[in-house]
N, C-alpha and C positions, 0 to 999 in steps of 0.2 A: 563409383556412385552409387550411394546406397537406395535401394529397391523399397521407395513407398506404397504399399496397398493401402494407406489410410492418406485422406489431407484431412486437416483442421480450422476450426474456424473459432476464436476465441473472442467469445463477446463479456464487455466489462462494461456495469454500469457503477461509474467512480461516485461513491460513498454510500450506495444502497446497504441499508439493514436488511440483514435476512426477516426478521418479524413483520416487514412492512411488504412481503411476497403475500400475496392469497388473492383467490378466483377473480374477486371483485377488482382490485386496484392494480393488480398484474397480471390480469389472463392468460397474458402468452408466457412469462415465465412460469407458472402455476402448468402450462399445458406441457413444458418441456419437462418439468418435473415429474409429470404424469408417463413421460414417453421414456427417462432416463433414469437417471439415478442422483439422490439428491447427498451432498456432502453436509449432513449436519451438525456437524463437530469441526466445520471450517474455518481457521486463524486466519490473521494476518500476522505481520510482525512487530517490534518496535526499534524506533518510531513510529507508531501505526499513521503513517502519513503517506501522502501518494506518491509521491517523486522519491519513498524510501521502498515503498511497497510494489511499483510496476518494475524498477531494478530487480526486485529480487523475483518475479513473476518471468523473466526474462531470463536471468540467471540461473534460479532453481536455485539460490542461497540468498541467507540474510545479509545485513549491513555487513558483516565483519569480515566479509568475504567479498563484497562489491562494491562497498566503499563510498554510497551515496547515504548519507549518514544525517540527512534529514531534508527537509525542501530547502533549507539554509544553511551554510555553514561558514567555518570561518578556514582559507586555504592558507595553511601553514606553510606550504611549500614552497610559497611565492616569497619574494622580498621587495617592495616589504610584501607583509600576510596582506590576503585582500576577501572580501565579505563575496560568496558567491550567491546568487538567486537561481535554483537551477530550473526557475522558470525559463529563465531565458536562453534558449536553442542555438542563439552567435554565440553566446558565453561560452556553452557549453562546447559546439564545437571547436572553438581556441583553445580551449583546455585540453582537450582532446587529440589535436594537434599537436600544440606545445610540448605535452607529454608522452609522444610518440604513439598514441593509441591508449592511452592507460588512464581515460576519462574513470572507467570501472575496472576494479581490477579482478572480474573474473568475466568468463566467456559469456557471451549472452546467445541465447539463440538462434538469432538472426545470423550470428557469426557461425556457428557452429554447423548450421543448415546451408551457408555458403560456402563453407571450404569442402561442403561434399554436394557442392554443384547440384542444391536444393535451394530453392525460394521462399521468403518470408516479406510479406507485405503488412503495412501499419494504414487503419486509417483512424482518426482519432479527434476527438473534438476537445481535448485537453489543454493545458498551456501550451503554448511550443515545446518550452525543456521537455514537458512529459512526453508528448508527440515525438519528441527526439529518442525519449531513453527508449523506447519499444524495441527501437532497431536503431541504436546511435552509430551503425559501420555500414548502414544500407547504400551510402555511395561507392562503398567501396567494390560493394557485390553487384552493383547495377540493380538492386532491389525498390520498390517501390516502397514511400514512403508520404503520405497525404494527410495534411491536416483541415480540419472541416472552417478553419477560420486565417491560417497564419504560412503566407508562402513562406516565408524563412525557414517553415520545418519540413519543407516538400520537397522530395526528390524521386525519380529524374525530372528537371526542367522543362522536359519534351511531353511528360506525363501528365505534369501541371497545367501545360499549354492545352494539350488534347480535353482534358476535364473539364477546364474550364471552358473551351468552346464548346462544349456537348453540354453543360449545366448550369455553365452561367460563372460569374465571377464569386470566389471565396465569401460567405457573407458576414459583413461586421461581428462583433461579439454584440451582445446584447447590451442594452443600462443596466447597471448595477442591482440586484436583486430582481432581473425580470430573465425566468425559465428562458436557456437556451435551447431553442424549439429548432429553429430553422436547419441549424448543421446538423445536427440529429438524422435527419430524415434526408439531408445529402448523401451524407458520408455513408447511409442504409443504402440510397439509389446509386452511388457510385458502385460498391459492391456487387448489388445483383443488374446494373446494367454496365457496368464496363468491367471492372475487376477481375470478377467469375469467369463472366463469357469471354474473355479475349487475354488472360493471364494464367486463370486458375492455379493461385501459389497453395506451393506443399503447405505454408501454415500462414492463416492470414490473424491478425488482431484487431479486432474493430471496437475501441472503445470512447460509450456515448459518454462524456463530460459529464453527465447528471445524473443523480441529482444532489450531488456534492454541491456545487455552487448555488443553488436555492435554497440549499438549507444552510448554508454558512449566513445567508441575507433573510432567509423569510421562517426558519426553524425546522426541525426535521421532519414535523407534523403538519406544517404549514399548507395552505390553500394552493400556493404556488410551488412548495416542491411537489406537493401530490401532484400537480400538473404536468411537472415534467417527469415524473415516475411515469402516470399514465402514457405520455408521449412516447419515450422509451422504450415501453412496454409494447404501445403498438407500434413502432418501427422492428422492434427485434419480432413482432409478428410476421411484419414482412416477410423476415429471414427465415423465420420458421416454416411459413406456407411455402417458400422456395425449396427448404432443407426437405419437407415432406415430399414434394413434390420432384423434387432431381438430384438434391445435394445429398439424398440418404445413397440413393442409387449409386452416386458417380465415387462412395466411399468417405464422404466428408463426417467428420465427429464433430461436435458441438460442446464447446465447454463453457458456462456460462461463471459470472464470476463478480464478484467488487474487491474492490481493495482493502475494504477499513469500514467502518459501521460512522456511526455520530452518537455522541451523548450532546445534553444541554447544559450551554453556560447559564449559571444562576449568581455567581457573585462575580465583579470585576475587582483586581489586584493590579496594582504595578511591582512586576520583579524587580524594576530598577531602582524604583523608588525606595524599597525596601532596604536594597542593597546600599543605595547612596546612603541613607539612614544610619546604616550600619557600617561608615566608614569605609567604602569604598568607591573608586571612580569608576561608574559605568556609563557603557554605550552601546550603540546597536551597532558597530563596527568598530574596528581596530584604526587607532590614531593616537596622535600625542595626548599623555597626560590618562590614557585609557586603563586600567588595570583588569576590567573584566569585559567582555563583551557578550552582550547578552543577547542572543540571535531572538530576532523578533519571530512570534509563532506560536501555537499551543505545545510546541515540545517546548521543555525547561533544557536549554543548550548554554551551556557558560564556557567561553574559554579564555582561559587567564594568561594576562602578559608574563607574571613570575611563576612558572607552574611546580615551585617548590612543593612538597609533599608539605610543608609549615602554612603556605597560602591554600593549596585545595582543603586542610582541614581547617581551617577560618573559614572557610566560604560555604561548607557544610554545616559547620556549627551555626552559620546566620540562617543559612535555609532550614534547618530542623525548627527553630522557634518559629516559623511564620506558620500561621494556619491555615494558609493554602498550597503549603510543601506535602506532597506524595512521595513514591520510594526516590531514593536518590542513588546515583550509580556515578562509583568512580573506578579507577584502573584496580587491577584486582593487588589485594594483598596476601590473599589465600584462594583457597576456593569459592568461598561465600562471602565476606567481606571485603570490601574496599580497602583504598588504604587510607580513607579518611572514617575515621572511629564513626558509626553510625550509619555507613552509607554500605550498599550492595558492592561487591566485582563486576564491574560492565559486562563481563563474559556470560554472566548469568542470562541477560537477555541479548547475545548475540550483537551489542554496540559497543564492541572494542577495536574497532579499525584502527590504523594511524592517525586517520580523517575526525575522528571523533571527539567531541568535546571533553574539557578535564572534567567536568561534570555537566552529566545528563538528569532532569527529574522529571517526574510528571505531575502537574496539578493531582492536590489531593479532590478525589472524584468518590460519588457515592450513589446509592441505587434509588434514588428520589426518583418522583414521578413526576413529569412536565404537563404542562397544559395541552398536551395533545394526548395522555395517558401512557406516554413512553418513557421506561425507566433508563435513567442513567443523568446523574448532572452533576458540574465542575466549576469549581473557582476555574477563572481565567483572565488572560492579561491581552485586551486589544482595545479597539474604540467602538464597539459596537453594543446594540442594545442586551440586556441579559433574554435569555431566550430562544436564543439562537445556535442551531447544531456548531459543534466543534468536535476536532478528532485531534489525535497524534499521541494519548497516553496508554496506561496498561488498564483500565476499565473494560472487563470482558465483553459491553457491547461494542466499545470499541474496536476489539478486538477481532471481533464475531464477524465475516464475511461471507457472501455470497458461493456456494459451491454448487454445480448443478453439471453432470455431463451426460452426454446422451450419442448413440450409435452404434453400429455393430461392434466397436471395440469395448463398449461397455456395457454392464447389466442396465436393463430396463424395466418397463413397466411398475415404474414408480417406487423403485427400490429406493430405502433411506439407509446410509449408512451412519453408524453413531462411531465408529472408529475417527480418533481425531486427523486432521488431517493439514494441509495449509498451502500458502499461495506459492512458496517454494516447491510441491511438489508436483505443478501441471508441466515445467518443462521436464523434469526425469521422466514422468509419466509418456510425454510424446516422446522421447527419444526412446525408451523401452518400447513401444508400439513399432516404431520405427525400422527396430533391430540396427539402432547408431549405439555407440559406448555412449555412457554417463559419464563426464568428467569428473575426478574427484575435487574440485571445486562445488561441485553443486553438494546444499546439504540437506534435501528436500531429500523423497523416496518416492518410487514407486508406487501408484495409489493402485493394487495389486487387488482390495478388496472390494474394487469395483467393478475389473475388468472383466469381461467375458469370456467364455470360450476353455474352462479348463485350468487356468492359473489360479494358482491356490491362495484363496483370500487369507485376508487380515480378520483371526477372530477377535469379537471384543474381548474375550478372555486374555489375548496376550498382550493386552492395552495396561502395563504398568501402574501402579497407584498413583496418585499425585505426588508431586516432590512438592513440600513445603519447607521452605527457607522463609528466617524471620532475623530480624538484628534491628538493633537501634539505638538511643544513647537519650542518657537521662529520662527526659520524660517523651520521647519519640521512638517510635517502633514500627515495623513496616514490614510488609510479609508478601512473597512473591510465591506465585503456585504455577508446575508447570506439570507436563504429560508426555512420557515417556511411550512411543510406539514403534520399537524394535530398534534405537537407537538414535529414531530421530524426535526429536525435542519440540514439542509446541508450547507458545505461552497461553495459562490460562486466566493469570489477571497480576495486577498489582497493586500492593494498596498501603498507603503511609497514614498516619496520623502524630501529631504532637499532643496526645494521649493516648493510653492504654485503649482500644478497642475491640469491640467483639465481631470475629470471623464465622457467626455460626451461619446455619442454611447456604446461601450463595457468597458468603464472605465477605460480603460488600458493609461498609459503614455506612451510617446516614448521618445526613449533615446537623 
């Protein structure tokens, strides 16, 4: 059994943009910044969706390794093919059992700890599927996984019964558009008054499902979204008070993060409508007469019935004619180009898993300023009004995520690291600090630049120059930017447009 000198509390704020953190809006997160170290160039993965990013958190790997290719995807391994909504915890459990434990194709932190005789617990107010993703094999090791809303995501049953006896029944999800307040308080109380005193897990993931939901229905800077942010910050303040009074002395390290940012939807389009007008027979799920599945959501994920190069090329040719199309990805033709002319190779964004769609695309984004003064706008395809928060693409504000570390293992006193880092780096850093081996499946790195105690730091001078890739066809052009830190690659952003655009300054086009 590995000997742990540290324990870890990972606190996530779903969808929180780093530029919404300040001493007035989020005084407690700002307090953690003063106590610890801020990862000022923290990134998420592509697609920048919750149920891609959180699997990347716990596997330390991109979707090319763990296989969660979108919030929703088409499972080609079944006959007939099926549409999978990963918000469904019961479906995820069934897929995992039917596949012999291969729901994810990379080992998770919970599995690694469990096999070493250590413990990992999850408290989350996200969807039931997201909650399961944090530790989808918790049952196998007798670990605790509790949802703030959904009994089907909870295990073990006797722990859920004990928690409900003590704290009351799990509250219902609030009406659409209302901030999710009660459940955030509940999971904080469960940690402080039950989980830590009774079980003291080696690693705990405590995931606040806000401000993501509030942003989707009220706008990223809306009044109700800011209410959700303020409430989550206040609950985090309770955790931070406990940590300063007790947890720090017990060797607890705090890692605060978010899974992605948000930008603002400004122009509604219909992907299926555009494809239909070009002669395709699209639908939202596989079926008779359907030649292309348009997976619903902000991430463009297109699954063809006929997967021939000719049909993929025809689909990409249709996309590049659309004013809403941003970067487009297909299977690799070479190191940069996809097999369809004008597309990038999907491995450039680490999205080339067998489950991946035939064509990925991001909606065209820009750096327009919304009504709340926040940078980042995009075309979108859903039934909501313009002005609301979305994510999934390659705009830098979607990729930017919160990253703060604090505790005896890390540099403190408000240290700020400008070295690029990412959500895949958290798991290998935890394993490194506990003296456990980092599996080859992990694509992230140990965050040596923010470690205390004589560990060689990563100096900003060793960060490679930005990698810039370009391709296009006819009047369509696209660009992708990445940064390499000691062999670990981070996505800076991706842009595409149906006419030549300038990428001066921040590299963003304007609508």
